[in-house]
C-alpha positions as a printed Julia matrix, in Angstrom:
78×3 Matrix{Float64}:
   0.0    0.0    0.0
   1.36   3.4   -0.99
   1.77   5.62   2.08
   1.99   8.75  -0.1
  -1.47   8.49  -1.66
  -3.32  11.78  -1.82
  -6.99  11.55  -0.95
  -9.73  13.81  -2.18
 -13.11  14.16  -0.48
 -16.35  14.75  -2.33
 -18.04  18.02  -1.43
 -21.17  16.24  -0.26
 -19.15  13.9    1.93
 -17.27  16.78   3.55
 -20.53  18.62   4.15
 -22.12  15.53   5.73
 -19.11  15.04   8.0
 -19.26  18.65   9.15
 -23.0   18.32   9.8
 -22.5   15.11  11.81
 -19.72  16.66  13.88
 -21.93  19.64  14.69
 -24.88  17.35  15.48
 -22.74  15.28  17.86
 -21.26  18.31  19.64
 -24.67  19.96  20.08
 -26.19  16.71  21.33
 -23.39  16.17  23.88
 -23.79  19.71  25.21
 -27.58  19.4   25.41
 -27.5   15.99  27.12
 -24.8   17.08  29.6
 -26.86  20.13  30.59
 -29.89  17.92  31.09
 -27.93  15.49  33.26
 -26.46  18.36  35.3
 -29.93  19.78  35.96
 -30.89  16.51  37.66
 -27.71  16.06  39.7
 -26.4   17.39  42.99
 -25.45  20.17  42.99
 -27.71  21.09  40.08
 -26.07  23.0   37.27
 -22.54  21.6   37.68
 -21.5   19.69  34.55
 -18.88  17.04  35.33
 -16.69  14.82  33.18
 -19.03  11.95  34.08
 -21.93  13.96  32.63
 -19.98  14.51  29.41
 -19.1   10.82  29.2
 -22.7    9.76  29.66
 -23.86  12.48  27.26
 -21.32  11.33  24.64
 -22.72   7.78  24.76
 -26.25   9.11  24.27
 -25.08  11.46  21.52
 -23.27   8.62  19.73
 -26.5    6.62  19.67
 -28.4    9.63  18.35
 -25.68  10.23  15.75
 -25.99   6.67  14.46
 -29.73   7.23  13.97
 -29.07  10.6   12.3
 -26.55   9.07   9.89
 -29.05   6.36   8.91
 -31.79   8.96   8.53
 -29.68  11.11   6.22
 -28.65   8.01   4.26
 -32.32   7.17   3.73
 -33.13  10.69   2.54
 -30.12  10.63   0.18
 -31.36   7.35  -1.31
 -34.83   8.85  -1.83
 -33.34  11.89  -3.58
 -31.28   9.69  -5.91
 -34.36   7.64  -6.8
 -36.4   10.75  -7.69
């Protein structure tokens, strides 16, 4: 395998990756805030909250990726 291969990324693929990264980051922040609201003391976001939020966000991201894949397939068929 050639280590010096140059890779190019399709515009749509780069856009989807950027969207997924933003989705994940927003979901982690939202979930962590929700977890912190219900903890003691309320309002303090901890690393444990971020870890738990990241797991939840990863699950939501998997669903989002599948959802966007389905809508892409429908657009190609039209």
